[in-house]
N, C-alpha and C positions, 0 to 999 in steps of 0.2 A: 504494500500500500504506500509506503514511504517512497519507493522508487517510482511508482506511478505519479504521485504528487510532484516529485522532482522533475519528471519528464514533462508533465503538463505545464509546469512553470517555465521550463526551457522553451517549449513550443510557443507559449504566450509571449515570451521575451523576443523570440525570433520574428514572430508575426508583427509585433509592435515595432521592431526595428525596421523591417521591410516597409511596412505601411508608412512609417514616419519619414523614410527616405524617398519613397516613390509616390506616396499618396498626395492628393490635392483636397481642396475643400469640398469638392463634389464627388470624388471617386477615390477608392482605395484598391490596390491590386489584390488583396487577400481579405475575404469575408470569412472569418473564423467563427464557426458556431460550435461551441463546446457544450452542446446539449442535444437531447433527442428531438426528432421531428415527428409530427403525426404522419400517418400514411399518405394522405393526399398531398401534403407539402413536400414530402420526400419524393413522391412520384413526379411531381411538377419539377422539382430540382433536377432529377435524373433526366427528364425529357428535354430540358433546355441546355443541357451540358454538351459542350463540344468534345471534350476529352476527359475521360475518367482515369485517374491515376491511383493504382492500388499497389503499395510498396511493402507488402507483408514480408517480414523476415522469417517468420515461421507461422504456418497457417494450416487450418483443416480444409474446409471447402471454400470458404469466403463467399457468402451470399451476395455481398455488395456488387460483385462483378456480374452475377446473373441478373440481379435486379436492374442494373444499369442497362444491360443489353435488352431486357424485356420492355423497357420504357423508351427505347430509341427507334421505334418503328418509323417515325417521321424524319428525325434529324440525321440518323445514321452516324452517331458519334463514334469516336475511336476509343478503344479500351487499351490502356497501358497496364500490364499486369506483371506482378513479380513472379519470377520463375519458381519461387518457393511456395507459392499459393497452391492449394489443392485444385483450384479451378483451372490452373495452367494446363492440366492434362486434357481437359475437355474444350476449353476456350482458347488454347494456345495458338491454334491455326489461324484464328481471326483477330487475335489481339497482338499487340507489340510486347513481346516478352523482354523483361529487363532484370538485371541483377541489382537489387536495391542498394547493395554495398558500393556499387560503382556509380558515383555521383555524376561523373561526366557522361556515362551512357544514359542515365535517366534524363539528364538535361537535353541531350541530343534527341532522345525519343520524344520528349515533349514538343520540341521544335518541329520534328518530322510529322508528328500527329496533327499539329495545328496547320501545317502547310500541305497536308496529304491531298492528292487529287480526289475529286468527287467519285470517280469510278472505282478507285481502290477502296475508298471508305465504304462504298456500296457493297463491294465483294466481301470485304472483311465482316461487315455487319451481317450480311445475309447468311454467312456460314455460322456465326455465333447465334444469330436469332433463330435459325432452324434448329440448332442443337437445343437451345433453351426451351423452345416451344414443343419439341417432340419428346425430349427426355423429362417428362413431367412426373409428378408423384404418382399419378394414375398409371403411367407407363412402367414406372419402377415397381409398383405394386403388382401389376400384371406379370412382369418378368419374374418377380420374387415368387409369386404363387405358382407360376408355371414350373419353375425350378423345384419348388417344394413338391409339386405333384409328380415331377420326374423322380424325386427321391422316394416317394411313396410307391411309384410303379416298380422301381428297382427293388425295394424291400418286398413288395408283393411277389415279384418274380422269384426271389430267393425262397419264399415260404409257400409258394403256390404248388398245389398238388397236380398230378397228371389227370386231366379230365377223362371220363370213360368214353368208350367208343359210342358213336351215334347209333341208337336203335333205329335202323332204317325203316322197319315196318311201322313203328309208331309214328315217325315223322311223315311217312307217306299217307297213313290212315288219317292223321289230323289234317293233312293237306286236302285230301279228297272231301272231307266233311266241312271245310271252310268255304266262305263265299267271296272274300276279298283278301287276296294273298299278296304279300310283299316278299320278294326274294332278292337279297343283297349279296352280290358275289364279288370277291376280289378278282384280280386278273393274273398278275405274275405269281407263278407257283401254285395257282389255283385252277385257272382255266387254260393255262398254256401247256403246250406239248413239251416233253423232256427233250433237251438238246445236248449234243456233244460239243462243248465250246472249243475244243482243240482240234486243230488241223495237223498236218504233218510237221514233225519237228517240235511239237508242243506249242506251236504258235497259236495265240488266241484268235479265233475267227470273229468276224463281226456278227454280233448276236442280234437276232430279230425276233421279237416276241410274236408268237402265233398261237391261235386257238387250237387246242387239242382236237384232232380230226373227229374223234369219237364223241365230242361234246357238241358239235355243230347241230346235229339233228335234234337232240333233246332241247337245246337252247332255242331253236326255231319253234318247236311246239310250245314250250313254256311262254315265250314272248308273244306268241299268237293267241294265247288263251285270254279271253276277255276278263276273266276273274283274277288274273295274275299280273302283277307289275314286277318287272325284272329291272334291277339297277346294277350296273357294273361299276363298282367303286374302286378306283385305282390311283396309285401315285404316278402312273404314266401320263404322258402328254396327250393332248387332244388328237394329234395326228395318228398316234398309235392306236387309240381306241376307235377312231373313225375307220381306219384301215381294216380292223378286225371285226367290228360289229356294225358297220354301216348298213348291212343288209337285214338286220334284225329290227323288230319293233320293240325297242327297250330304251331305258334311260342310261345315259353315259355320264359318269361323274369323274372327270379327269383332275390330275394334280391334287389328290387327296380331297376331292369334292369342291375345289375352288372354282371349277368350270363345270357347267351342267347343260345337257341338252337331251331332248327326245330325238331319236334318230331321224324323225321326219321334220325336225325344226332346226333353228340355228342355235349356236352356242350362246350361253349367257354366263355371267360370272356371279357367284354367290359370296365372293370375298368381301370383307369389310372395306369401306371406302378409304379409311385412313391407313391401309396397309403400306408400309414403307419398304421399297425394294432397292434403295440406293446402295445397299451393301453387296449386291450380287457380284459386281466386277472385282472387288477386292477378294472375296471368297473364291471366285473363279480362278484367280491367279495362283492362289495357294493350292487349289486342287490340281491345276495344270502342272505345277511344280512336282507334286507328289505322284502324279500319274507318270511323268517322265522318269522318275527315279524308282518306280515300283513296277517291275515287269508283270504283264498280264492284268494290270489294273486299268480302270477306265473311269471317267466321270461324265455325268450327264447334266447339262444345263437346262433346267425347266423354267417355267414362267414364274413360279412362286417358290422354288427351292433349287438347291444345287446338291447333287449327291455324288460321292466318290465310292466306287465299288471295287473291292479287292477279293471278290469271291473266287477268282481263278488264279490268284497269286499264291506264292508259297505261304502256308499258314502262319508260321512263326514270324517270317519277315514282314508279312502283311500286318500283323498285329503290332509289331514294333513301329512300322511306318504310320499306322493309325494313331498310336499314342503320340508320336512326334507331330503328326498333322494337327491333332487336337491342341497341343501346346502352341503351335504356330497360330491357330485360330484364336485361342483365348487371349494371347498376348498381343495380337495384331488386329485384324479387321473386325472382329466382333467383340472386342473388349468392352466397348460402351454401347453396343447395339442391342436392341430388343429382339433377340433371336433365340430359337431353340436348336440345339445340336442333338440330333437323334442318332444314336448308335445302334445299328443293326448287328446281326451276327457277323457279317463280313462287309459292312458298309458304314459310311459316315454321311449324314445328311444335315444340311443347314436350311432351316426354313423360318419364316417369320413366326413370332409368338401367336398362338391361337390357330395355326394351320394344322388341323388334324382331321382324320375321318370322322371321329366322334363329334367334333365341334361343327362339322359341315352337315351331318345327317339331319339335324333339326331343320336347317334351311332347305335342304334337298326335299325332305318330306313335305314341307310347306308348299313348295313349288309344284310337286306332284299332285297334291290334293287340289290345289287351285286349277292346275291344267286339266286334270281329268274330271273336275267337278264331282268328286266322290260324294255319293249319297249314303253309302254304307261305310261304317268304320272298318279298318283293317283288323281282321281277326286271326291272321296267321302270319308269322314272320320267320323266315329262314335266312340266316346270315352266315356265309362261309368265306373264310379268307386266311391267307398266310400273312397276317399283318404284323408290323413292328409293334413292340410293347407300347410305344407312344400312341399308336392308333387303335389299340385294343379297347379304347373307351367306346368304340362303336358297338361292341358287344353289350356293354353296360347300359347303353341308351334305352334298350327295350326291357331291361330287367325290372320287374315289379319290386317295390319296397317290401322287404321282409324284416321280421324282428332281428335285432342285432345279434342275438345269440345263435342264430342259424348260420352255419358255416357256408362258404361258397359251394363246397362239394355237396352239402345237404340240399342246397337249392337245386343243384343240377340233377340229383338223384331222387328227389322226393316223389317222383312218379314216373311210370313208363306207360301210362295210358292217357286217353283223351277225355277222361271224365271231367265234369265241370269243376273248376277250381274254387276253393273257398276264398280266394283273393277278391277284393272289391273290383267291380267293373266300372268303366266310364259310362256316364249317362249325360245326355244333353238336357235332361229334364231338370226342373228346379229342385226336386227332392233326391236327385241322384247322389251317389257318393262323391266326395271331393276328389279332384284330380291330384291334390297334394299327397294322396295315399300312394302315389306312384312316384318313384325317384326321377325317372326320365320321361314318363308318358305324360308330359305336361303340355300346356298350351304352346303350340309351336310359335316361335318368334316370327315377327313380320319379316318378310324377305324383300330386299330391294332387288328388283329384277333389272339386270343391266346386260343387255345383249352386246355381243362383240360386233364392232363395225367392220365388215369384210373389206371395205374400201381402204380404210386407214390401217387395218391390221392391229389396231390398238385395243387390247383386251380389257383396258381399265375404264373405258369411257362409258358412262351410263347413258342409254338412249331411251329407256322407258322405265316405268315404275309400276309395280303390281304388288299388292299386299294380300296376305292370307288373313282372313277374318278370324276373330277369336273363336267363333262357333266351329269353323273348319278345324282349327287347331285342337280344340278341346275334345272333339268327337272323332278324330282321325284314328285313334287306337282303341281297340276293345279286345285286348289280348287276355285270354285265360292263361293262367300260369304255365300250363302245359302245351300251349300253342306257340311257344317261342323256342326256336332251336338255333343256338349259336354254335358254330363248329370251327375250330382251329384246324388248319391243315399242316400236318407233319411237325407241329410244335409240341414238345414234351410237356412244357409248362405254359399254361394260358389261363386267361380269365373267362374263356369261352366255356359253355356248359359241356360240350362234347368234342370229340376228336375224330378226324378223318385222316387216316395214315398216308394214303397214296392218291395219285391222280385217278387211278382206277376206281377207288372208293367213291370219288366225286362223280365219275362217269356213271357208275351204277345207280347212285342216288338220283341224279338228274334224269336218267332214263326211266326210273320207276315213277318219278313225279310226272314226267311227260306223258307216260301211259295213262295217268289218271286225269290229265288235263282235258279241257273242253276245246273243241274246235271253234273258230270265229263265228261259225254259222249257228252254233247252238246257243 
């Protein structure tokens, strides 16, 4: 406290000496306010400032620099910032960084800032202003919760039990007794044919995902059934899905559900409007570098994510490279970005926070309900996929809320018949059970329908707006507990209820379902 008082006294003396030497009766060079200001006065002071000088010798975050940038939307003032301030890590590219111990450097920086050309002031301000307005407390909270959820997923994977094999006969019988069915299918390692990735000499061949030949006829019958809605939900791009499923009457959800279309209509995007993709180029450079140094690895640049795959590389070397790649990412291009890093069995994917199949299924269902004008609620759901752990939330979307003491395995095994469930049903009537009794069978969120402009090729531009009504959302699902079948493909541990071991198991199941399907004329 004594040191603080002494320092305050010294500052007052210096200010008085400068003002006494250079001041006049009408103006003084330094207005020293040794008191706090109210919010509005402080904002006004920030807004009229040409140059802000922050010379912290030791600092944590330093909110003053952020507040100054936020108030400079009109004037585009210059920020001179101590390199010892915490804000230098995030605002350093737009500010003038100085060593506060170097008085000559600080003085020269003040002069440079006052005489800085307008275009440079604009560029510096835009960089910092974008950072301040995008890295908000809400964004930080979303990132924190996302990473916390990832930790939960990892813990669940360690404790998760192996799901039982799917009882095909039960699934098929329930399918035949239902009137409005929804079938959600993954693509890669679910509907694809097995391929030999290596050519002569062990060189990796260019891989092209193709639908398994034995699945084409069952898919055709299922997609033509008027009582059945088929959705292919994949991380692959739109072009891949168009090439493989363009001839079927089904819904295609590309890029983890961020792009959606009925095969007879145009693509639209379901992604949030504020999704920031400025990070893609920097992540792409890192992935290119590791692809060059890792034989038989490859990376794929998608519209909402970038994925590096080392499935066909040497196992141990690939893992070492993956760990090195993650270190490069965390210390470089994504250190301050709101991104999710999704680690697969032999892949690393970077995507924006909130991009997952489970997050998208709500919006996808809303669009399907609106497009088809559904009059009857969906009473049967089959979800099959070889999904990453991050995307297994799609399985949980349709799970009814059960008492906390019931284990996941008990939920999956509680019955093998289609008898009526004791769980509450949705009702659109006034006296019906509340939708809150279900964890995920809730009122579907309103969807902003944004179609892709084929002329510009810009997938982000909204051209129309359609909304799903509350009544449509609340009545879309009427699942009995035993009319929901979630199936993981070839994954030993999963949050799905059941397991399908091989592609042939999927072929058999889809064929049996197709045999029970109705033709379009019936």
